[in-house]
C-alpha positions in Angstrom: 10.6 17.8 -15.2 7.0 17.3 -14.1 5.5 19.4 -16.8 7.6 17.6 -19.4 6.6 14.2 -18.3 3.5 13.9 -20.6 5.6 15.0 -23.6 8.3 12.5 -22.8 5.8 9.8 -22.2 4.1 10.6 -25.5 7.4 10.5 -27.4 8.3 7.1 -25.9 4.9 5.6 -26.8 5.3 6.9 -30.3 8.8 5.3 -30.6 7.5 2.1 -29.1 4.6 2.0 -31.5 7.1 2.2 -34.5 9.2 -0.6 -33.2 6.3 -2.8 -31.9 7.0 -2.4 -28.2 4.8 -1.1 -25.4 5.6 1.7 -22.9 3.3 1.8 -19.9 1.6 5.1 -19.1 3.0 7.0 -16.1 1.4 6.0 -12.8 -1.3 8.3 -11.6 -1.3 9.1 -7.9 -3.3 6.6 -5.8 -6.7 7.7 -4.5 -6.2 9.1 -1.0 -2.7 10.4 -1.9 -1.6 13.8 -0.6 -0.5 16.1 -3.3 1.8 19.1 -3.1 -0.4 22.2 -3.1 -0.3 24.5 -6.1 1.3 27.9 -5.7 -2.1 29.7 -5.9 -3.6 27.3 -3.2 -0.6 28.0 -0.9 -1.0 31.8 -1.6 -4.7 31.7 -0.7 -4.0 29.7 2.4 -1.2 32.1 3.5 -3.6 35.0 3.3 -6.1 33.3 5.7 -5.7 33.5 9.4 -4.3 30.3 10.9 -6.7 29.0 13.4 -6.4 26.2 16.0 -9.8 24.3 15.8 -9.5 20.6 16.7 -12.9 19.0 17.5 -13.5 15.4 18.4 -16.2 15.1 15.7 -14.6 12.6 13.4 -13.5 15.3 10.9 -9.9 16.4 10.5 -9.5 20.0 11.7 -6.6 22.4 12.0 -4.4 21.4 14.9 -5.0 17.6 14.4 -2.4 15.2 13.0 -3.7 12.6 10.5 -2.1 9.9 8.6 -2.1 9.7 4.8 0.1 8.5 1.9 2.6 11.2 1.0 4.6 11.1 -2.2 8.4 11.5 -2.0 9.7 14.8 -3.4 12.3 13.3 -5.6 10.0 10.6 -7.0 6.3 11.3 -6.7 5.4 7.8 -8.0 6.7 6.5 -4.6 6.0 7.6 -1.1 4.9 6.3 2.3 2.2 6.6 4.9 3.1 9.4 7.3 1.6 11.8 9.8 0.5 15.3 8.5 -0.4 18.3 10.6 -3.6 19.8 9.4 -3.2 23.6 9.1 -6.3 24.5 7.0 -9.4 23.3 5.3 -11.5 24.4 2.4 -14.7 22.3 2.1 -13.5 18.6 1.9 -9.9 19.6 1.0 -7.4 19.6 3.9 -4.1 21.4 3.8 -1.2 20.0 5.8 2.4 19.9 6.6 4.2 16.5 6.8 6.0 15.2 9.9 9.2 13.2 10.1 10.8 11.3 13.0 14.2 11.3 11.4 16.6 12.9 13.8 18.8 14.4 11.1 15.9 16.9 10.5 17.0 18.6 13.8 18.4 22.0 12.8 17.7 21.6 9.1 16.3 24.5 7.2 12.5 24.4 6.7 12.0 21.9 9.6 10.7 22.8 13.1 11.1 20.5 16.1 7.8 19.4 17.6 8.9 16.8 20.1 7.1 13.5 20.8 3.4 13.0 20.6 0.5 10.6 20.4 0.8 10.3 16.6 4.0 8.2 16.9 3.4 4.8 18.6 7.1 4.7 19.6 7.0 8.2 21.2 9.8 9.5 19.1 10.4 13.2 18.6 9.1 14.6 15.4 9.8 17.6 13.1 7.3 19.4 10.8 8.3 20.5 7.3 7.2 24.1 6.8 8.0 24.7 3.1 5.9 21.9 1.5 2.2 22.4 1.8 0.1 19.3 1.0 -3.5 18.9 -0.1 -5.6 15.9 0.9 -9.1 14.9 0.4 -10.8 14.3 3.7 -11.9 10.8 2.6 -8.3 10.0 1.7 -6.8 10.2 5.2 -6.2 6.9 6.9 -6.7 7.8 10.5 -6.5 10.6 13.0 -3.2 10.3 14.9 -3.6 12.9 17.6 -4.3 16.5 18.5 -1.2 18.8 18.6 -1.4 20.9 21.7 -2.1 24.6 21.3 1.4 25.8 22.3 3.1 23.7 19.6 0.5 24.6 17.0 1.2 28.3 17.8 4.9 27.7 17.4 4.3 26.3 14.0 2.1 29.3 13.1 4.8 31.7 14.3 7.3 30.0 12.1 5.0 30.1 9.1 4.3 33.7 9.6 8.0 34.7 10.2 9.6 32.7 7.4 6.9 32.0 4.8 4.6 35.0 4.7 1.5 33.4 6.4 -1.0 35.6 8.3 
């Protein structure tokens, strides 16, 4: 559907022009919005060695959890601010995996339990989604939430290597 959206929008505008109405253009993602990584970006990231590299230097690094606006999968025009585990970086582009505190994620395919952490002010357990890699501009993240400890980051890396072909 996403690749047909411009065609459908153009058709609607054409019909609207004939009948004297107006159809608004589809909304573009907000600045600072995480985007789903393109398949070639994911493939390139999967070939790189995952490395745990958090530094308290004000820059988001692999192993840190940051907050940013993430679009919903079923309606990318909507979304919410959520924590994201940074798993890679290329220049000013960050690659991350979103977190959820919804307990129904427990045991679901593509979700790995992380437990509670400093990124959640209510100290609820979280799960990380392994099959949807996001890209974010570093200047688009809202705040750093916490550093994920090395043992949990390594568990995420093991799951990515075992189930998704990462190195």
